[in-house]
N, C-alpha and C positions, 0 to 999 in steps of 0.2 A: 566601157567599163560595165561589168556584170554586178548583179546583185550582191554576190559575195564581196566584191571589191569595195562596195560602197554600203556600209551599214545605214539602215532607215534612222530617220530621225526619231529619237525616244518619245514615247507618250508620257504623260504627267505620272501615270501609274509605274511605268518602267523606271523613271528617273527617281522616284520615291523608293522603289524596291532597291536599286542599286545605291541610292546614298545612304539608306538604312543598313546595308551591309558595311557597316562602319570599319571592318578589318581589311576591306578590299580597296587599294587606290586605284583610281581611274584616271584615264588620259582623256582630255577633252580635244576633239578632232574639229577643225574648221575645213569646210569644203571651199572650192575656188568660187563656187556660185552662193557662198553666203551660208550654207546650210551648217549644221553641226550634229555630233554623235558622240557618245561615250564609249570608249573601249578600255580593255584591261590595260592598266599601265605597263608598258615595256613590249607591248605587242608591235609588230611592224606596222608602219603607216601605209594604208592603202593609197593607190595613186590618185593624185588630185586632192590630197589633204595635207594640212599642216598640223604640228601639235600646237595648240593654243592655250594650252595650261594642263595642270595636274591638280587633281584632288586627292590629297594625302589620306591615308587611313588614318582615323582619328576616333579613338574610342573613350569612354567616360573616364578610363584610367590615365588617358593621355593629356587632359584637360587641367590647366593650373600648374602649379609648381612642382616639379619632382623633389625639390629639397623639403617643401612643406610635408609632403607625403612621407618621404624618408625620415623627417624629423620626429614626426609624431607615430611612425609605423602604420600607416595609411594605405588603403587601396584607392580611395579617390580623394582629390583636394576639396573635401566637403565636409562640413561640420554644422552641427545643430547647437543653438545657443542654449544658455543656461536659464531656462525661464523660471521665475522665482517661485517659492512657495513648494518646490518640489513638483511643479508642473512637468519640468524636464525630470522625470522620474527615473528610479533605478532602473526599471523596466525599459523605459526609453533608451536610457544610455546604455543598458546591456545589448539591447536589440542591435544598435547601431555599432557598437564596439565588435560585436561578433561578425558584422558585415564589413569590417575594415574601414570604419567611418568614425569620425571623433564628434563626441557629444559630451556637454557639460552638466553635472547634476545641479538643479536649481536650488541652492543652499540657502539664498536670501531669504530672510523673514523666518528662518527656521532657528530651533535651539541648538545648542552644541550637542546634546544628546541625539537629537534627531540626525544632525550631520553626521556624527561619528557612525551611527548606525549604517547610514548609507554608504560611507566611505568603507566600513568594513564588508558590506554585502558588494560592492563593486571590486573590490580586491579580491574576493572569491570567485566572483563571476568571471572577471576578466584581469587574472593575475599578471598577464603581460601586456595589459592595456589594449586598446586606447580608452581613455577617459580622462574627464577633467572635473573639477569642482568650481563653482562660482565664489568669487569675493567680491562683494558689492560695497561701494563707498558708502561709509556712513559718517559724513562729516561732523555731526554732533555727538557722535560715540566712537572717536577713535579707538578706543579700548576694545570695541567688538571686533574691529578688524584684526587688531593684534592677537586677540584671543582665537579667532578662527584660523590665523597663520600658525600660531602655536599648535594648535589641533592638527592642522595639515601636516606640519613637519613631524609631529610625533606619530602620524599614522603613515608617513612614507608618500604623500600626494606628491606627485612630479608635476602636474599641470593644473594650473589655475587660469580661469578665465575672469579677468578683473573688468568689472563694468560698472558705468555710471561714475566713473571718476572725474572730478573737477580738477584735481591736481594728484601729482604723485604723492604718496604717503609713506611713511616708515614701514607700515605692514607689507606693503608690496616689495620694497626693497630687502626687507628681512627675508621674505619667502625666496626671492630671487637670490641674493647674495649668500643666504643659507645653504644654497645647494652647489656652491661652487667649490672646486679643488684644482690643484695644479697638476696638469698631466706632463708628459715628457716634454723637455724644454721649457717647462713653465708656462704651457699654452692652458688657458682656461678651460676647464671641463665643466658643464654645468649636468647636473642632475634633476634641477628643476627649470620648468618653463613658465613664462607668463605670456598668456595671450589676451591682449589688451583690447576691448571693445570701446570706442569713443568716436567723437564726431568734432572735436575742435582741435584744430591744428595746434593751438598752444598747448594742449594737454598732449597731443601726439608727440610734439617735440621732446617733452620730458619723458616719455615712455620710450622714445627711440634713441635718447641719449644715455650715457652712463649715469648712475645715481649721483646727485650733488652732495659733496662732502657735509653740508648741513643735516642731511637725513642719514649719512652712512655713521658719522663719527659718534653720536648717541647710541647706536647699535653696538658699536664696538665696545664703548665705554661700559654699556650695562651687560655685556657679555652675550648678547643676542647672535652677532657674528664675530669672528675672529679677524684680527688684523690683516691675515693673509688673504681673507675672503674679500675685505673691503679692498685690497689693492687689486685682486682680481677683477671685482666688479667695476673698477675704474676703466676696464678695457672691453667692456661689453655693453650693448644696450640694455635697460631694463626688461623690455619685450622683444622677443625674437620675432613675435608676430602680432601685428596691429591690425584689427578689424575695423574697416571704416564703415560706422553705423549711419545709415542715411535714414530715410522716412520709415521708421520701424514701430512695432508695438511696445508699450511700456515706456521706459525713459527714452526720449528722441528729441531731436532739434528740428526734424521734419525736413531735413536738408536733402537735395536732389543728389542721387548716386554720381549722375554724369558729370557734375561739378565738383564734388567733393573728393572722388576718388583719385581724379587725376592730380590735384592739387596735393593730396597726400603722397602720391608716388613721386611727385617732384620734391617734396619736404624730405621724403626717405633718400632721395638720392643726393640731396644737399648734405644730410647729415653723415651719410655713408663717406662723402668725399672728405668731410670735416675729419670724422673720427678713423677712418680707415680699418673698420672692422675686417675680420678675416671671412665673415660671410654677411652680406647685406640682410638687414631685416625684411621680412616678407610683408606683404600688404594685402588682406583679404577685403571682401565686399559683404556687407549685409544691409538688409532694409529694402522692402519691396520685392524680394526674390520669391515670386510665387508662381511662375512659369518658365518652361524652357527658354523662351524669348529673353527674359530678365536674366537668366544665369547666363545664356551665351554672350548677352552683352556685357555683363560684370567681366567675364573673363576677355573678351574682346577690348576692353577699357583696359586691361593689364592687370587684373586682380590674380594674386597668386592662389587664392582659394575662395570659396563662397561659404557663407554662413546663413541658414535659414532659422526663422524663429516662430513667427504666428501660425504658420501652416501646420508645424509639428503639434501645436496645442490641440488641433482638432483630429488628431491620429488616435487609434486605439491604444497606444502604450502612454499617452500623456496621463499625468497625474491630476486630472480634474474630472468633473462631473459629466455624465452623458448630456445633462441639460445644456450645459456650456458647449460641448462639442456640437449639439444641434444648432444652437444659435450661431455658432461660427460657420458651420456649413451654409447657412443661408445669408452671410454677410455679403453685402454689396459695396461699390465704391465709395457710396454716402454714408455708410454706416459706421464711421469711427469718427471720435471726437477728443479732444484734450480735455483733462481734468486735473485737478490737484494731485499730486502724489503723497501717499501716506508717509512715506520714510523721510520727505523733506517738506512737509506740508508749510511749515512757517516760513520757509525761504521762498515760496512761491513756485517752486519746482513743479511741473506738469508731466503727466504720462499720457499716452495714447490708449483709448479704450475702445470697447465696442459700444456702439451707440444704439444699435437697433435691438429691441426686447428688453431694455433696461433703462432706467432713469438715472442710473448713477452719475453720469457725467453731469447732468444738470443739477442733481441736489449737491454733488461735491462742490461745484463751482459757488453754489450759493452758501455753503460754508465758508469758502473762501472770502467772498464778499463780506460776509458777516465779521469774520475774523479780522479782516483788513479795515473795518469800518468801526468796530468796538474794542474797548480794552478790557471787557469783563463779560461774562454771562449776563449779569445783572443789567448791564448797559444796553443790551439789545432789547428792542421793543418788545412788549409783553406778547403781542400778536405773533410775532416772529418766533420768540421762543415756544410759544405753544405750538406753532406749526412744525418745528424741529422735533419737538419731543413725540407729536403726533405721527408725523410722515416718517421721520428718519430713525430716531431713538426708539420710537413705540415704548416709551418708558420715561418717567420723570428724569430730568437732568440730574437731580441728586442721585438717583439709583444708578444712572450711568456712571457718574463721578465715583461713586463707592466702588463699583467695578474696577475702574481705572486705577484707583489707590490700591486695591488689591494686588493687582498686575504690577503696578510699578514698584511696589515695596519689595516684591521678590525679584523683579527683573531689572528695574531702573531706579534704584534709591536717590540717586542724584537728582534725576529728573523731577522725583516727588517732591524733593525738597526745594527744588526752583518753583514748582507750582503751588506750594504752601507760602512761598514769599513774592509770588507774582501772579495776579489775576490774569493777566495777559498770557502767560506761560500755561496756566491752567486751561484757558479757554482753547489753546491749541491743542493741547493734549485730549482735552473732551472731544473736539472735533475728529481728532486722530482715531478716537474709538470707532467711529462710524466707518471712516475711510478704510482703517485695518481690517474690520471684520468683514468688510464688503467682499472682499477677494476671498475670504474664507467661506462666506456664505455659497459664493459662485462655484468653489473648488467642491463643495460637499454636496451641492445641488439642493441646498434649502429651499424647498417651494414656496415657503411663506416669505422668503426674502427674494423671489425672482426678480423684482422690480429694483433691487439695489445690487444687483451682480455687478462687481468690478471684473471685467475680463480684458486683460491687455491684448491689443489687437492692432495691427498696422494694414494697410493697404494691399500687402501680399496676399491677405487671406481672400479678398475679393478676386484678386487676379487668378488665384489657385482655383476657386469656386467657378470662376468664368472658365477656365481651362478645362476643368473636369466633368463640366455639366454634361449630363446624358451618359456618363460612363460609371463603371463600379466604383470609381474613386469619388462620385458625387455625393456618397453618403458617409458618415463618419466609420461606420462599420467596415467600409470598404477601404480605408485609409491606414496603411501602416507606414512607420517613419521610414523602413528600408525601402519599401515599394516606392513611397514617394521621392526619395533621394535617387533611386535608381531611374526613374521615369525623367525627373528633372534633368539629370546628367546625360541621359543617353539622347533626350530631346535637344539639349544644348550641343552635343557633339553632331547630330544630324544637322542642326542649322549652321554650324560652323563650317560644314562641308558644303552646304548649300552656298553659304557666302563666296565660296571659291569660284562657284558658277557666275554668280552676280558680278563679282569682281572682274571676269573675264567679258563682261559686256553683254551676257545672255538676257534676254527677256523671258522669264520663266512664268508658267501659269501660276495664278495666285494661290490655288490649292496647295501648292507644295509648301507654303509657309506654314500651313496648319499643322500642328505636331499633335496628334492625338496621344493620350495618355496611354503607355504601353509597359505597365511593369511586367517583370519576368513572370511566366505563367507558374513557376514554383514557388513564388512569393505570394500567390493568393491566400486570403486569410482563410482559416477552416471554417466549416459551417456552410450553410446554405448560400447559394450564389445571392449577390445582392442586385436587385432590379435597378436599372438606370432610372434616375430621378426624374420627374415630369419638367417639361421646361417652364421655366418661371412665366407667369403672366406678365403681359406688358404693364399692367398697372394693378394696384392693390386690390383685391375684392372688396365689395361693399359688406360691412359687417351685417350680421343677421339682425342686430339690435337696431339699425338705422331705420328712421321713419320714412314712409313711403314717400315718392314724389308729389308735386301739387296734383290736385284733382283736375279732371277734364274740363270741368266747369269753372276752371280759372280761380279757385279759392287757394290763397297761398298759406304757406305754413306760419304758424306764429312764433314768437321769440322762443318757447319752450322746445317746439319741434326743432326749430333751427339749432338751438343750443344742443339738443341731444345728437343731431346729425353731425355737428362740429365735433363733438366729444368722441363719437364712434370713428369718424374719419381720421382724426389725428392719433387715435389709438392704433388703428390700422397702419398708419405711416411710421408710427415708432415701434410697432410690434409688441405694444404692452396692453394689459387689462384695461377696459374702459374706466373702471372705478380708480386708475391711478392718474385720471386727468382731472384737474381741479379747473373749473371754468373761470376762477378768479385770478388764475396766474396768467402772466403775459405769454403771447405766442413765442417771444424770443426765448423765454426760459425754457421752452420745451426743446430748444436746440434743433428746430426744423431747419433744414439747409434751404436754400433758393428754390432747388427742383422740387422739393417736397412742398414747400409752401405754395409754389405755382401750381402744383397738382392739386392741392386742397382746393384753392380759389377758383380753379377751372373746373373742376367737378361740383363746386358749390353753385357756379353760374349755371351748369348744365341742369342740376336739380332744381334750382329755383326758376329756370327758363327766363333768365335776365341778365343783362350785361352788370358786371360790377366793377366799380373803380378800384385800380390797383392801389390806392392810397388808403382805402378802408382799414387794412390792418395796422396802419401808423395811426389814424386817427381814433380807431377803436380797438385797442391793442391786447384786449383778452376775449375769450370765447363768449363770457357773458354779455361784455359790451358790445360786441360785434352782432351777436344774435338779438340783443335788444333793439339796436339801430335798424337792422334788416326786418325784424318782426314788425316794428312800428311804420316800415315803409311799404306794406302791403299795398 
């Protein structure tokens, strides 16, 4: 056998090159002696070889459900979630729509006037679509949902992303049923679509089923929908697409995708068998999708499409401040936390937010503890009230409440009436002032309120930062929503092809699993090139204001020096200014995770040049108490 008859075993570089040629199918050849090679699919087999497998052509356009792409007029089975407050901006939605990708405008928390202006802009920019608008659940104000749906129907919105719903509501049914008409043979034709994003199987069953009569009949009675539309709605699921939301930013149950998605797929199959829809509903995946590996895994689990969220917030087109984008670009896996939600504060609902660089999560949880423990503002101990006014409100509570009254009188008069009749209700609305404005301070980049920024963020952000480190995408200026989508989907397609080789039993070089970000060259941002980010240090740098280590003659720092060291170190760990650290507050209140706390104690041991008991932080739970103990133990 000559060299032509037997191709040489491919190098790692050659394997990558051939696998990245996504449109070229490959044949895996096995030699009698155990070696292997790749050849063009369909080429004659050299002597002494057998066909061991095929690697199909697989491009980003082939991933996921063709029905999903056709239904929404898409090029890729990829969508960007509707980040609230206009973070998923008109610019973001338009950029993705023009590239053949779906995105939802982040209408939650915005006025009807602001939403109408956005819809009109999107209709002009994308007259044929694709685009969607968010409808968020407002359980304490169902009239808000109905008002938004009335606006959507008046302006011809065809697709909504329904999010944070704890149960199916009349507003969702009105949107879905209100777009139905009978086609040839009485077949239901839908001009409106609901994409439901949720994480509870109980709620998913409601959206994957026809709407119940208890919700439909009142809509018929008041003329919102016709009797004919009600009858057609009984033959269709409320949502044609259900996005399974795993561990994500904002409203989330922190559930793992690998457990939740298969369960939802089985639920969909059971309901399809029960109802016999002409087309089965589609199931998508969201939460934690910040790398090609995660996207490839979602498709491998059976997702019809994928939805990204947190990572788009750090892109150029996102409707948030440059300060927030910079914070997000530095986020690691330990830099998110749960905090009370502004829109469902009294119910104890939480959202996942960025922790590094802001004290919002800690402060918001303190407000929840005060609300849960007291029935009125006056019932809170005076020292706590003073702290809230000083650190969070930065104004007297009476002045804050006066501002609340002005807003409520115009926007929510019923809530104002409840507050005047109930001190507990007033307390909740007073605390909502801080929770509601914290996201606006972040969005506007208010420098004076940097430590109070509420930034919705999930673990996908850390995964994305890790993946793009050292590349042009490491910095926010190098991140565009289309380039990000293209790079993720291209990387996922490559990994799916690589999986075919692994399934054939090949032991492949580890470096083949690394997928560098490779957005199309034509999609590079205008302006000067972005230099790669420097590699992150293994540990946080010492603050310039930290005191010097012990003198060589053995003199140890006193309590004041130790307190200063601890304040500086914890500020570095949290990414906040030192003046935000109160030495009288407990270590636990600063939301240090175990790794950060261990790092602080380890560096403190090194600085003091002495071993410290791990129980010290339990026995002396504040900076002041610990410094006093260590200072007296010189």
